[in-house]
C-alpha positions in Angstrom: -3.5 110.4 64.2 -6.4 111.8 66.7 -10.0 110.3 65.9 -11.6 112.8 68.0 -10.5 116.0 69.4 -11.2 116.9 72.8 -13.3 119.7 72.8 -15.1 122.3 75.7 -17.8 120.4 76.3 -15.9 117.4 76.7 -14.0 119.2 79.9 -17.3 120.2 81.0 -18.6 116.7 81.1 -16.1 115.9 83.3 -16.3 118.8 85.6 -19.4 117.9 86.2 -19.3 114.1 86.6 -16.2 114.4 88.5 -15.9 117.6 90.1 -18.9 118.3 91.4 -19.7 121.2 88.6 -23.6 122.1 89.0 -25.1 121.6 85.5 -26.2 125.4 85.2 -22.6 126.5 85.6 -21.5 124.6 82.5 -19.9 127.2 80.5 -18.8 127.7 76.5 -16.8 130.3 77.3 -13.2 129.2 76.8 -11.4 132.0 78.7 -13.0 131.1 82.2 -11.2 128.9 84.7 -12.0 126.7 87.6 -12.0 129.3 90.0 -14.3 131.4 88.0 -17.0 128.3 88.0 -16.6 128.4 91.7 -14.2 125.0 92.0 -10.7 124.7 93.4 -7.6 122.5 92.7 -9.1 119.6 93.6 -11.2 120.0 90.5 -8.0 120.1 88.6 -6.9 117.0 90.2 -10.6 115.4 89.1 -9.6 116.2 85.0 -6.1 114.4 85.1 -7.5 111.2 86.8 -10.5 111.4 84.6 -8.2 112.0 81.5 -5.6 109.1 83.0 -8.9 106.9 83.2 -9.8 107.8 79.5 -6.7 108.6 77.5 -3.9 106.8 79.3 -2.1 109.8 80.6 -2.2 113.0 83.1 -1.7 116.6 82.1 1.3 117.7 83.7 0.4 120.8 86.3 2.2 123.4 83.8 0.5 126.4 85.8 -2.8 124.5 84.0 -4.7 124.3 87.2 -4.9 128.1 87.0 -4.8 127.9 83.3 -8.3 129.3 81.2 -10.5 126.2 79.8 -9.4 126.9 76.5 -5.8 126.4 77.8 -6.7 123.1 79.6 -8.3 121.9 76.3 -5.5 122.9 74.2 -2.8 120.9 76.3 -5.3 117.7 76.1 -4.9 117.8 72.3 -1.5 118.7 72.7 -1.4 115.3 74.6 -3.4 113.2 72.4 -1.2 114.2 69.3 1.8 113.1 71.4 0.4 110.1 72.7 -0.5 109.2 68.9 2.6 109.7 66.9 
């Protein structure tokens, strides 16, 4: 069972700390993408590495690199559920 859900703010923290997202570009709009906030595929790799370090899994690259932030958050929560089972 997941003790804490991964949220959009958690993703923004990772993007700010690990991928160079400027603090003023943080967003609460889950429909945006990495490209929309000026980040490239290297930012997705940074997210994958941070998740592996924090939770012990890496997100599969099933098109998520171009997906919305909401899709990335949902994928992380799915992985958390699978790894908790």
